N, C-alpha and C positions, 0 to 999 in steps of 0.2 A: 298323303300328307293332308289333303283336304278333309278326309274322314277323321283323322286324328284331331285336327283343329275343331271340327264340328263336335266331336266327342268331348274335348276339353271344355269348350264353351258351354255345352249342355250341363256339365257338372256345376257350373255357376249360374244355371238357370237362363242362359242366353240361347234363344232359338235362332238357328241359322239354316237356311235351306236354299236349294236352287229352285227357280220357278219351273213348274211342270207345264209350261205354256208352249204350244206348238208355234207361237208367233216369234219366239226368241230365235234369231238367226245366228248371232255370234255374241261372245262375251269377252270383255277385256277388263279384268279386275272387277271393279264395281260399276262398270258401264256395260249395259246390255243393249244390243241393237236388235230391233224387232220390226216385224211387219205390222200392218194395222191390227190392233188387238180387238178381240170380242170382249164382252163384259166378263165372260168366264176367264179370259186371259188376265184382265185387270184384277180379278179375285186372286188368281195364282200369283201375280206380281206382288200384290199387297201381302199375301200370306208368306211370301219368300222374303219380305222385309224391304221391298222397294220404297224409297222415300220421295221420289220425284219422277214424273213422266214428262218427257219433252216431246212434243208433237211437231214434226217438220212438214206436215201436210199444209196445203194452202187453206185459207179460210173457206173457200168455196168447197173444197173436198171435205173439210171437217163438218161444215153445215149440212152436207148431204148424208152423213152417217145416220143410222137408224136410232142413235141415242145421243144424248148430250155428253160429249167426251169430257169436258171440264167437270161437270156435275158428277159423272160416273167415277172419275179418278178421285176427286175430292171427297166423295161420300165413302170411299174406301180408306181414307186417312192419308192419302199421298198428295203431295203438291203437284201442280200442273203448270206447264209453261208451253207457250206456242212460239216456235222459231220457224216460221214458214219459209220453204224454199220452192221456187218454181212459179210459173204463171206470172201474174203481175208482181208477185213478191220478189222474183229474181233470185239472185245469190249474192249476198252482201257480206263483206268481212265483219260488219257490225254484229252479225249473228254469232260469229266465233267469239267475239268479245262477250256477248251476252251468255253464251254457253260456258265460257271460262268462269264468269261470276256465279252462274248456277251451280256448276260442279264444285267450286270452292266453298259454297255455302251448304253443300249437301253432305250429311253424315250418314252414309248408307248407299245401297244400290240405286242407280239412276237408269231408267229405261228410256232410250231414245227410239222413236218410231216414226215411220211414214207409211206409205202404202206397202212397199216391199222391204223397207229398211235401207235402201240404197242412198236416198238423200241424207238420211241420218248418218250413215256410214261416212259420206263425204264431208259432212259438217264435223264429225268426230275426227276424221283424218286431218282436216284443217286445224282443229284444236291441238292434235298431237304435234303437228309441224310447228304451230305457234309456240308450243311449250319447248320444243327441241328443233330449232331450225336446221340442224344437221341431219334430221331424220329423212330418209329417202324411201322408206318402205312402210308407210303408215297402215296400209291395208293388211300387210303380212303381220305387223305388230298387233293389230286388233283381231286377227284371224277372220277377216272378212272374206266370205266365199263368193260374193256377188260381183256386179259390175263395178268397174274402176275407171274414173275419168279424172286424170290429174288436172285438166283444164278447169273442171268444176272446183276441185280442191283449191287451186290457185285463186279462183274468183272468191272463195270463202276465206282465204287466209289474209289476215291483216298485214300491211306493209311493216317491215322491221323498223323498230325505233332506232334512230341514229343519234 
């Protein structure tokens, strides 16, 4: 089905491809979960049509990278956002609200990453539960193969509106 869609879109001059990046750990629709990207990974994401990169690493981790993540992402035409989880940043439900706004404003693939992808997967799991409070299997829904801590997901999930 995907090949048919890509073929039909190409007839209308629309390019669509999957990133050939080793850092992509899992995909759920237009949300791709990834480990820390290299600059080559950023090239692959941009070529595949990603419009936004969401970094869940702490400011200290991001500052220690061998390149300026924001500048590298933006120089490739993608938007960049930081929603840090861990360390002094902790895990706040406000991050899920920010992610909700970012995803709603994005028209195209969004890559969420941290060192291994696990913090990003937990933030995305909180987003999925916030969208559907009856959801009990967010990690299966997003095809996440890594670690799963529902305590962290609960810490990131906003309280229901009453």
